[in-house]
All heavy atoms as an XYZ file, in Angstrom:
734
protein
N      10.851      2.329     11.814
C       9.426      2.280     11.578
C       8.733      2.285     12.931
O       9.059      1.529     13.820
C       9.099      1.012     10.786
C       7.642      0.735     10.736
S       7.072     -0.711      9.781
C       8.453     -1.627      9.321
N       7.748      3.132     13.098
C       6.969      3.216     14.329
C       5.946      2.091     14.335
O       5.332      1.793     13.320
C       6.228      4.567     14.391
O       7.178      5.594     14.208
C       5.529      4.738     15.701
N       5.755      1.486     15.480
C       4.792      0.399     15.607
C       3.508      0.924     16.241
O       3.544      1.690     17.185
C       5.362     -0.736     16.474
C       6.644     -1.300     15.944
C       6.476     -1.932     14.576
O       5.517     -2.633     14.336
N       7.405     -1.679     13.685
N       2.387      0.485     15.714
C       1.094      0.877     16.274
C       0.812      0.010     17.505
O       1.140     -1.166     17.536
C      -0.008      0.685     15.232
N       0.203      0.615     18.512
C      -0.179     -0.146     19.706
C      -1.505     -0.852     19.441
O      -2.231     -0.506     18.518
C      -0.344      0.788     20.925
O      -1.444      1.661     20.672
C       0.918      1.584     21.177
N      -1.839     -1.856     20.275
C      -3.115     -2.544     20.063
C      -4.291     -1.612     20.243
O      -5.288     -1.764     19.579
C      -3.299     -3.740     20.969
O      -2.391     -3.905     21.933
N      -4.158     -0.645     21.156
C      -5.247      0.326     21.324
C      -5.462      1.119     20.047
O      -6.593      1.340     19.628
C      -4.893      1.310     22.450
C      -5.588      1.014     23.729
C      -5.218      2.025     24.796
O      -5.069      3.228     24.495
O      -5.076      1.595     25.945
N      -4.361      1.562     19.410
C      -4.478      2.336     18.177
C      -5.113      1.500     17.072
O      -5.870      2.012     16.255
C      -3.104      2.824     17.715
C      -2.523      3.885     18.614
C      -1.080      4.194     18.283
O      -0.342      3.290     17.859
O      -0.695      5.354     18.458
N      -4.833      0.205     17.047
C      -5.366     -0.642     15.987
C      -6.830     -0.999     16.215
O      -7.470     -1.536     15.329
C      -4.506     -1.892     15.829
C      -3.138     -1.585     15.234
C      -2.287     -2.841     15.230
C      -3.250     -1.020     13.838
N      -7.376     -0.707     17.366
C      -8.802     -0.913     17.587
C      -9.584      0.210     16.911
O     -10.757      0.053     16.609
C      -9.128     -0.957     19.100
C      -8.432     -2.086     19.826
C      -8.704     -3.448     19.205
O      -9.806     -3.757     18.792
N      -7.678     -4.275     19.142
N      -8.930      1.340     16.680
C      -9.539      2.448     15.959
C      -9.531      2.101     14.463
O      -8.768      1.251     14.030
C      -8.730      3.740     16.190
C      -8.567      4.123     17.643
C      -9.892      4.384     18.316
O     -10.763      5.008     17.733
N     -10.071      3.891     19.523
N     -10.353      2.775     13.667
C     -10.292      2.525     12.224
C      -8.871      2.779     11.711
O      -8.249      3.775     12.067
C     -11.274      3.538     11.633
C     -12.185      3.881     12.763
C     -11.357      3.749     14.016
N      -8.360      1.844     10.920
C      -7.007      1.947     10.392
C      -7.078      1.997      8.874
O      -7.804      1.221      8.260
C      -6.174      0.715     10.832
C      -4.760      0.811     10.297
C      -6.165      0.592     12.341
N      -6.340      2.912      8.276
C      -6.335      3.058      6.827
C      -4.932      2.799      6.287
O      -4.040      3.619      6.451
C      -6.788      4.461      6.422
C      -8.228      4.740      6.763
C      -8.684      6.117      6.318
O      -7.815      6.979      6.053
O      -9.894      6.327      6.246
N      -4.742      1.642      5.664
C      -3.481      1.329      5.012
C      -3.554      1.746      3.550
O      -4.615      1.662      2.918
C      -3.198     -0.181      5.091
C      -2.631     -0.614      6.410
C      -3.433     -1.170      7.390
C      -1.280     -0.462      6.685
C      -2.920     -1.568      8.606
C      -0.753     -0.845      7.906
C      -1.565     -1.400      8.861
O      -1.048     -1.784     10.072
N      -2.431      2.178      3.021
C      -2.343      2.494      1.601
C      -2.357      1.181      0.821
O      -1.664      0.236      1.176
C      -1.044      3.272      1.307
O      -1.104      4.525      1.997
C      -0.854      3.513     -0.174
N      -3.159      1.147     -0.243
C      -3.282     -0.043     -1.082
C      -2.935      0.347     -2.516
O      -3.471      1.327     -3.035
C      -4.725     -0.604     -1.024
C      -4.917     -1.734     -2.019
C      -5.070     -1.051      0.390
N      -2.057     -0.422     -3.130
C      -1.730     -0.225     -4.548
C      -2.574     -1.201     -5.355
O      -2.693     -2.375     -4.996
C      -0.253     -0.485     -4.791
N      -3.175     -0.697     -6.428
C      -4.015     -1.533     -7.287
C      -3.417     -1.520     -8.687
O      -3.104     -0.459     -9.224
C      -5.461     -1.011     -7.344
C      -6.062     -0.993     -5.942
C      -6.310     -1.862     -8.294
C      -7.395     -0.296     -5.855
N      -3.249     -2.707     -9.246
C      -2.696     -2.843    -10.594
C      -3.672     -3.605    -11.475
O      -4.313     -4.537    -11.023
C      -1.367     -3.597    -10.538
C      -0.314     -2.873     -9.718
C       0.975     -3.672     -9.588
O       1.127     -4.699    -10.294
O       1.824     -3.261     -8.801
N      -3.770     -3.187    -12.712
C      -4.646     -3.840    -13.698
C      -3.781     -4.709    -14.600
O      -2.781     -4.256    -15.113
C      -5.370     -2.772    -14.526
C      -6.206     -3.304    -15.665
C      -7.522     -3.830    -15.131
N      -8.435     -4.104    -16.229
C      -8.831     -5.334    -16.543
N      -8.418     -6.377    -15.881
N      -9.662     -5.511    -17.540
N      -4.166     -5.952    -14.759
C      -3.483     -6.824    -15.707
C      -4.490     -7.175    -16.800
O      -5.669     -6.830    -16.678
C      -2.972     -8.083    -15.004
O      -4.033     -8.959    -14.739
N      -4.062     -7.847    -17.838
C      -5.015     -8.183    -18.914
C      -6.199     -9.033    -18.440
O      -7.265     -8.978    -19.023
C      -4.165     -8.966    -19.918
C      -2.774     -8.495    -19.674
C      -2.692     -8.202    -18.195
N      -6.010     -9.820    -17.350
C      -7.077    -10.722    -16.932
C      -7.741    -10.389    -15.614
O      -8.804    -10.913    -15.309
C      -6.539    -12.146    -16.870
C      -6.120    -12.628    -18.239
C      -5.647    -14.024    -18.330
N      -5.419    -14.726    -17.092
C      -5.130    -15.990    -17.027
N      -5.036    -16.692    -18.128
N      -4.909    -16.572    -15.885
N      -7.110     -9.549    -14.776
C      -7.718     -9.253    -13.473
C      -7.087     -8.008    -12.846
O      -6.317     -7.308    -13.500
C      -7.584    -10.449    -12.530
C      -6.143    -10.752    -12.170
O      -5.214    -10.055    -12.563
N      -5.938    -11.816    -11.412
N      -7.456     -7.766    -11.614
C      -6.875     -6.686    -10.821
C      -6.111     -7.315     -9.664
O      -6.516     -8.349     -9.138
C      -7.972     -5.781    -10.244
C      -8.615     -4.895    -11.269
C      -9.631     -5.371    -12.083
C      -8.227     -3.571    -11.407
C     -10.233     -4.562    -13.031
C      -8.823     -2.745    -12.342
C      -9.821     -3.245    -13.156
O     -10.412     -2.439    -14.088
N      -5.027     -6.685     -9.270
C      -4.256     -7.137     -8.115
C      -4.102     -5.956     -7.167
O      -4.001     -4.804     -7.599
C      -2.884     -7.639     -8.545
N      -4.104     -6.248     -5.885
C      -3.906     -5.205     -4.878
C      -2.857     -5.695     -3.898
O      -2.773     -6.899     -3.609
C      -5.215     -4.909     -4.148
N      -2.042     -4.783     -3.384
C      -1.047     -5.109     -2.369
C      -0.880     -3.933     -1.432
O      -1.232     -2.811     -1.760
C       0.271     -5.545     -3.004
C       0.863     -4.583     -4.000
C       0.516     -4.422     -5.310
C       1.909     -3.647     -3.752
N       1.268     -3.451     -5.895
C       2.147     -2.954     -4.963
C       2.670     -3.323     -2.639
C       3.109     -1.964     -5.073
C       3.632     -2.335     -2.771
C       3.844     -1.673     -3.974
N      -0.369     -4.229     -0.239
C      -0.242     -3.230      0.822
C       1.242     -3.036      1.119
O       1.882     -3.927      1.680
C      -0.993     -3.683      2.095
C      -0.936     -2.617      3.171
C      -2.438     -4.038      1.759
N       1.813     -1.883      0.742
C       3.249     -1.655      0.952
C       3.700     -1.831      2.405
O       4.807     -2.309      2.649
C       3.455     -0.215      0.479
C       2.347      0.032     -0.485
C       1.180     -0.768      0.036
N       2.861     -1.478      3.363
C       3.231     -1.580      4.777
C       3.092     -2.988      5.344
O       3.532     -3.250      6.454
C       2.379     -0.626      5.628
C       2.704      0.825      5.349
O       3.887      1.142      5.094
O       1.773      1.649      5.388
N       2.467     -3.892      4.599
C       2.256     -5.262      5.055
C       2.777     -6.230      3.995
O       2.001     -6.797      3.209
C       0.766     -5.520      5.323
C       0.078     -4.627      6.357
C      -1.430     -4.868      6.361
C       0.679     -4.840      7.734
N       4.091     -6.429      3.923
C       4.649     -7.308      2.889
C       3.972     -8.687      2.886
O       3.742     -9.285      3.930
C       6.125     -7.431      3.296
C       6.403     -6.162      4.059
C       5.114     -5.881      4.808
N       3.599     -9.129      1.693
C       2.938    -10.414      1.544
C       1.423    -10.329      1.588
O       0.742    -11.309      1.335
N       0.898     -9.145      1.883
C      -0.552     -8.967      1.942
C      -1.036     -8.549      0.553
O      -0.848     -7.401      0.133
C      -0.923     -7.909      2.988
S      -2.696     -7.753      3.241
N      -1.629     -9.519     -0.174
C      -2.041     -9.291     -1.558
C      -3.423     -9.886     -1.801
O      -3.892    -10.724     -1.033
C      -1.036     -9.924     -2.549
C       0.335     -9.307     -2.406
C      -0.964    -11.425     -2.361
N      -4.047     -9.450     -2.882
C      -5.338    -10.008     -3.296
C      -5.491     -9.810     -4.794
O      -4.901     -8.890     -5.367
C      -6.487     -9.310     -2.558
N      -6.282    -10.675     -5.414
C      -6.629    -10.511     -6.822
C      -8.130    -10.714     -6.977
O      -8.767    -11.397     -6.168
C      -5.885    -11.522     -7.728
O      -6.259    -12.837     -7.347
C      -4.382    -11.352     -7.640
N      -8.680    -10.110     -8.020
C     -10.111    -10.254     -8.307
C     -10.371     -9.790     -9.736
O      -9.513     -9.192    -10.380
C     -10.945     -9.448     -7.319
N     -11.599    -10.040    -10.200
C     -11.941     -9.709    -11.580
C     -12.366     -8.258    -11.800
O     -12.518     -7.829    -12.926
C     -13.013    -10.659    -12.099
C     -14.272    -10.627    -11.245
O     -14.289     -9.927    -10.218
O     -15.255    -11.309    -11.614
N     -12.562     -7.499    -10.732
C     -12.929     -6.086    -10.878
C     -12.235     -5.263     -9.792
O     -11.786     -5.798     -8.772
C     -14.446     -5.897    -10.755
O     -14.863     -6.117     -9.419
N     -12.169     -3.965    -10.033
C     -11.546     -3.062     -9.059
C     -12.302     -3.095     -7.742
O     -11.717     -3.155     -6.662
C     -11.506     -1.639     -9.624
C     -10.715     -0.668     -8.792
C     -10.645      0.706     -9.483
N      -9.666      1.555     -8.855
C      -9.824      2.182     -7.686
N     -10.942      2.035     -7.020
N      -8.870      2.949     -7.189
N     -13.612     -3.062     -7.812
C     -14.444     -3.074     -6.607
C     -14.235     -4.367     -5.806
O     -14.117     -4.339     -4.586
C     -15.923     -2.905     -6.964
C     -16.279     -1.566     -7.571
C     -15.864     -1.412     -9.035
O     -15.662     -2.445     -9.730
O     -15.717     -0.267     -9.491
N     -14.185     -5.478     -6.528
C     -14.032     -6.762     -5.855
C     -12.633     -6.903     -5.246
O     -12.480     -7.448     -4.155
C     -14.335     -7.900     -6.823
C     -14.492     -9.223     -6.154
N     -14.290    -10.407     -6.791
C     -14.826     -9.564     -4.877
C     -14.468    -11.408     -5.960
N     -14.800    -10.915     -4.791
N     -11.601     -6.392     -5.919
C     -10.254     -6.499     -5.361
C     -10.136     -5.640     -4.096
O      -9.418     -6.001     -3.159
C      -9.148     -6.176     -6.397
C      -8.910     -4.679     -6.564
C      -7.843     -6.863     -6.016
N     -10.864     -4.536     -4.038
C     -10.860     -3.719     -2.810
C     -11.518     -4.479     -1.654
O     -11.032     -4.435     -0.522
C     -11.552     -2.382     -3.041
C     -10.746     -1.381     -3.860
C     -11.591     -0.164     -4.214
C      -9.489     -0.960     -3.107
N     -12.590     -5.193     -1.932
C     -13.224     -6.018     -0.902
C     -12.257     -7.104     -0.429
O     -12.122     -7.358      0.772
C     -14.495     -6.685     -1.449
C     -15.618     -5.729     -1.752
C     -16.768     -6.411     -2.492
O     -16.823     -7.667     -2.520
O     -17.610     -5.686     -3.045
N     -11.591     -7.744     -1.382
C     -10.672     -8.837     -1.062
C      -9.458     -8.351     -0.268
O      -9.024     -9.014      0.678
C     -10.204     -9.538     -2.348
C     -11.311    -10.267     -3.085
C     -11.842    -11.456     -2.307
O     -11.047    -12.180     -1.679
O     -13.067    -11.666     -2.328
N      -8.916     -7.188     -0.616
C      -7.731     -6.710      0.100
C      -8.115     -6.255      1.509
O      -7.334     -6.405      2.439
C      -6.968     -5.616     -0.687
C      -5.535     -5.452     -0.142
C      -7.681     -4.282     -0.662
C      -4.638     -6.619     -0.341
N      -9.319     -5.731      1.676
C      -9.797     -5.382      3.024
C      -9.769     -6.621      3.926
O      -9.291     -6.585      5.053
C     -11.222     -4.835      2.936
C     -11.394     -3.491      3.536
C     -12.831     -2.966      3.402
N     -12.815     -1.810      2.525
C     -13.345     -1.750      1.313
N     -13.954     -2.773      0.783
N     -13.264     -0.656      0.617
N     -10.296     -7.713      3.394
C     -10.315     -8.965      4.144
C      -8.889     -9.490      4.360
O      -8.551     -9.964      5.446
C     -11.147    -10.003      3.378
C     -11.409    -11.254      4.167
C     -12.392    -12.178      3.457
O     -13.291    -11.688      2.752
O     -12.228    -13.399      3.618
N      -8.043     -9.376      3.344
C      -6.659     -9.838      3.453
C      -5.899     -9.055      4.526
O      -5.117     -9.630      5.287
C      -5.948     -9.712      2.104
N      -6.143     -7.753      4.614
C      -5.487     -6.928      5.647
C      -5.898     -7.426      7.033
O      -5.052     -7.592      7.916
C      -5.835     -5.433      5.463
C      -5.158     -4.885      4.206
C      -5.423     -4.623      6.694
C      -5.650     -3.507      3.788
N      -7.190     -7.679      7.226
C      -7.660     -8.159      8.528
C      -6.999     -9.486      8.902
O      -6.511     -9.657     10.020
C      -9.177     -8.352      8.511
O      -9.813     -7.112      8.378
N      -6.976    -10.427      7.951
C      -6.343    -11.728      8.213
C      -4.841    -11.584      8.466
O      -4.278    -12.251      9.326
C      -6.593    -12.702      7.060
C      -7.993    -13.233      7.017
C      -8.691    -13.270      5.824
C      -8.620    -13.709      8.155
C      -9.988    -13.766      5.767
C      -9.917    -14.212      8.119
C     -10.597    -14.242      6.916
N      -4.199    -10.713      7.694
C      -2.756    -10.506      7.827
C      -2.412     -9.977      9.222
O      -1.517    -10.486      9.887
C      -2.285     -9.523      6.741
C      -0.824     -9.540      6.499
N      -0.236    -10.368      5.573
C       0.177     -8.832      7.060
C       1.065    -10.156      5.570
N       1.344     -9.232      6.459
N      -3.153     -8.964      9.662
C      -2.905     -8.374     10.984
C      -3.227     -9.385     12.081
O      -2.481     -9.513     13.056
C      -3.697     -7.064     11.154
C      -3.090     -5.993     10.239
C      -3.692     -6.598     12.611
C      -3.870     -4.703     10.172
N      -4.307    -10.129     11.926
C      -4.667    -11.150     12.907
C      -3.543    -12.189     13.036
O      -3.152    -12.576     14.133
C      -5.966    -11.833     12.482
C      -6.457    -12.900     13.429
C      -7.752    -13.539     12.938
O      -8.562    -12.844     12.303
O      -7.935    -14.739     13.206
N      -2.987    -12.615     11.914
C      -1.892    -13.582     11.923
C      -0.642    -12.998     12.587
O       0.036    -13.690     13.354
C      -1.567    -14.019     10.495
O      -0.445    -14.865     10.479
N      -0.348    -11.734     12.296
C       0.819    -11.091     12.916
C       0.653    -11.047     14.431
O       1.603    -11.303     15.171
C       1.021     -9.687     12.336
C       1.456     -9.697     10.887
S       1.622     -8.041     10.207
C       3.248     -7.626     10.856
N      -0.549    -10.727     14.897
C      -0.811    -10.694     16.338
C      -0.623    -12.079     16.962
O      -0.010    -12.220     18.003
C      -2.222    -10.199     16.608
C      -2.388     -8.721     16.451
C      -3.776     -8.287     16.908
N      -3.912     -6.858     16.733
C      -4.938     -6.269     16.147
N      -5.961     -6.987     15.706
N      -4.988     -4.973     16.022
N      -1.172    -13.101     16.299
C      -1.062    -14.468     16.814
C       0.392    -14.928     16.920
O       0.726    -15.725     17.777
C      -1.848    -15.432     15.920
C      -3.346    -15.287     16.059
C      -4.122    -16.131     15.059
O      -3.503    -16.866     14.247
O      -5.367    -16.043     15.084
N       1.244    -14.409     16.037
C       2.653    -14.794     16.038
C       3.525    -13.819     16.836
O       4.750    -13.920     16.821
C       3.160    -14.906     14.598
C       2.578    -16.079     13.871
N       1.442    -15.987     13.104
C       2.956    -17.378     13.839
C       1.158    -17.169     12.610
N       2.047    -18.036     13.047
N       2.897    -12.856     17.496
C       3.631    -11.902     18.316
C       4.478    -10.918     17.522
O       5.423    -10.342     18.037
N       4.128    -10.737     16.260
C       4.873     -9.802     15.411
C       4.335     -8.387     15.598
O       3.136     -8.200     15.802
C       4.752    -10.209     13.948
C       5.320    -11.575     13.649
C       5.053    -12.019     12.224
O       4.825    -11.160     11.347
O       5.045    -13.237     11.982
N       5.206     -7.380     15.511
C       4.733     -5.994     15.625
C       3.899     -5.617     14.392
O       4.211     -6.032     13.283
C       6.020     -5.170     15.689
C       7.062     -6.041     15.061
C       6.644     -7.463     15.315
N       2.842     -4.867     14.623
C       1.969     -4.419     13.542
C       2.473     -3.069     13.045
O       2.528     -2.113     13.816
C       0.505     -4.269     14.023
C       0.022     -5.518     14.778
C      -0.409     -3.924     12.855
C       0.058     -6.793     14.005
N       2.870     -2.973     11.762
C       3.371     -1.693     11.249
C       2.298     -0.604     11.294
O       1.128     -0.863     11.006
C       3.746     -1.991      9.804
C       3.873     -3.471      9.732
C       2.919     -4.016     10.762
N       2.715      0.572     11.672
C       1.817      1.721     11.638
C       1.586      2.100     10.180
O       2.526      2.134      9.388
C       2.467      2.889     12.390
C       1.586      4.097     12.490
C       2.228      5.175     13.330
O       2.717      4.862     14.425
O       2.245      6.322     12.861
N       0.345      2.362      9.802
C       0.077      2.743      8.405
C       0.764      4.052      8.039
O       0.789      4.994      8.825
C      -1.443      2.918      8.371
C      -1.969      2.293      9.597
C      -0.865      2.318     10.601
N       1.338      4.076      6.853
C       1.912      5.313      6.314
C       0.979      5.801      5.218
O       0.282      5.018      4.596
C       3.313      5.059      5.743
C       4.310      4.700      6.836
C       5.639      4.367      6.240
N       5.513      3.041      5.608
C       6.441      2.479      4.854
N       7.560      3.107      4.625
N       6.259      1.287      4.334
N       0.982      7.065      4.982
C       0.126      7.646      3.948
C       0.931      7.788      2.659
O       2.131      7.987      2.676
C      -0.394      9.016      4.378
C      -1.193      8.990      5.688
C      -2.390      8.098      5.659
N      -3.379      8.656      4.759
C      -4.498      8.061      4.432
N      -4.795      6.908      4.930
N      -5.341      8.615      3.620
N       0.252      7.715      1.554
C       0.863      7.889      0.246
C       0.259      9.115     -0.405
O      -0.737      9.656      0.064
C       0.613      6.658     -0.612
N       0.868      9.543     -1.477
C       0.352     10.687     -2.234
C       0.166     10.261     -3.686
O       0.859      9.382     -4.183
C       1.319     11.850     -2.151
N      -0.766     10.900     -4.337
C      -0.972     10.703     -5.764
C      -0.431     11.945     -6.445
O      -0.753     13.070     -6.059
C      -2.471     10.514     -6.094
C      -2.681     10.430     -7.594
C      -3.002      9.289     -5.387
N       0.410     11.755     -7.452
C       1.052     12.877     -8.132
C       0.551     12.948     -9.561
O       0.547     11.942    -10.273
C       2.593     12.700     -8.123
C       3.275     13.805     -8.894
C       3.098     12.625     -6.700
N       0.125     14.127     -9.972
C      -0.293     14.354    -11.349
C       0.963     14.631    -12.169
O       1.490     15.733    -12.153
C      -1.269     15.532    -11.415
C      -1.777     15.796    -12.814
O      -1.318     15.116    -13.766
O      -2.627     16.679    -12.957
N       1.460     13.635    -12.865
C       2.707     13.771    -13.619
C       2.573     14.772    -14.761
O       3.558     15.385    -15.163
C       3.151     12.416    -14.153
N       1.370     14.959    -15.291
C       1.175     15.923    -16.374
C       1.447     17.340    -15.894
O       1.807     18.211    -16.678
C      -0.232     15.816    -16.926
N       1.277     17.585    -14.612
C       1.490     18.924    -14.071
C       2.960     19.175    -13.719
O       3.341     20.284    -13.407
C       0.637     19.143    -12.825
N       3.781     18.126    -13.771
C       5.191     18.281    -13.412
C       5.928     19.024    -14.519
O       5.647     18.851    -15.703
C       5.827     16.911    -13.190
N       6.896     19.873    -14.147
C       7.669     20.571    -15.177
C       8.491     19.575    -15.981
O       8.904     18.534    -15.480
C       8.569     21.511    -14.380
C       8.593     20.973    -13.003
C       7.322     20.196    -12.806
N       8.727     19.908    -17.226
C       9.531     19.031    -18.090
C      10.962     18.987    -17.587
O      11.495     19.982    -17.070
C       9.494     19.563    -19.520
N      11.587     17.852    -17.741
C      12.981     17.698    -17.312
C      13.887     18.506    -18.234
O      13.632     18.612    -19.434
C      13.364     16.230    -17.360
N      14.944     19.095    -17.668
C      15.869     19.854    -18.521
C      16.552     18.915    -19.517
O      16.762     17.743    -19.238
C      16.876     20.439    -17.535
C      16.709     19.675    -16.273
C      15.337     19.065    -16.293
N      16.888     19.457    -20.680
C      17.543     18.657    -21.715
C      18.935     18.235    -21.265
O      19.397     17.169    -21.553
C      17.643     19.457    -23.017
C      16.302     19.902    -23.544
C      15.810     18.944    -24.566
C      14.549     19.491    -25.178
N      13.517     18.572    -25.304
N      19.619     19.138    -20.562
C      20.961     18.839    -20.090
C      21.008     19.189    -18.614
O      20.539     20.230    -18.207
C      21.975     19.663    -20.863
C      23.397     19.380    -20.480
C      24.370     20.168    -21.332
O      24.555     19.808    -22.500
O      24.918     21.140    -20.809
N      21.556     18.305    -17.816
C      21.642     18.552    -16.381
C      22.589     19.715    -16.127
O      23.676     19.761    -16.703
C      22.132     17.286    -15.654
C      21.918     17.342    -14.189
N      22.725     18.066    -13.353
C      20.959     16.797    -13.397
C      22.300     17.940    -12.118
N      21.220     17.173    -12.126
N      22.184     20.698    -15.286
C      23.021     21.896    -15.072
C      24.335     21.590    -14.353
O      25.287     22.349    -14.482
C      22.141     22.804    -14.241
C      21.112     21.919    -13.633
C      20.943     20.758    -14.563
N      24.409     20.516    -13.593
C      25.641     20.168    -12.893
C      26.468     19.224    -13.753
O      25.940     18.259    -14.276
C      25.342     19.492    -11.555
S      24.446     20.530    -10.422
N      27.705     19.505    -13.893
C      28.590     18.614    -14.646
C      29.617     18.038    -13.697
O      30.212     18.757    -12.914
C      29.297     19.362    -15.768
C      28.344     19.885    -16.812
C      29.133     20.616    -17.880
N      28.218     21.334    -18.726
C      27.875     20.925    -19.931
N      28.359     19.811    -20.422
N      27.033     21.618    -20.634
N      29.778     16.743    -13.793
C      30.779     16.072    -12.952
C      32.058     15.952    -13.747
O      32.064     15.523    -14.877
C      30.284     14.687    -12.542
C      29.054     14.786    -11.707
C      27.768     14.731    -12.140
C      28.975     15.004    -10.306
N      26.891     14.888    -11.090
C      27.631     15.049     -9.945
C      29.941     15.153     -9.305
C      27.210     15.246     -8.644
C      29.497     15.333     -8.007
C      28.162     15.385     -7.685
N      33.160     16.336    -13.157
C      34.447     16.260    -13.856
C      35.222     15.065    -13.414
O      35.133     14.580    -12.369
C      35.292     17.483    -13.572
O      34.558     18.645    -13.836
């Protein structure tokens, strides 16, 4: 994993955030920052909370001398556009 320098982190940084809906609230987590999570009652509010959580998480990592992970980008895949899986796998293992 490549580490971001402090100079790079002074620039705007965009971490990928996963958002999950539960029956009672929304949860957000950052794959590149294990343990960086937030919950809130709406999608908009959880985005505000995770923004703040990322800042606190990175600040804590700096204070403890831990390397700050470089943000990785994610992709969104439209599964409906994916071809259907074959009924039988063409390769057979003997």
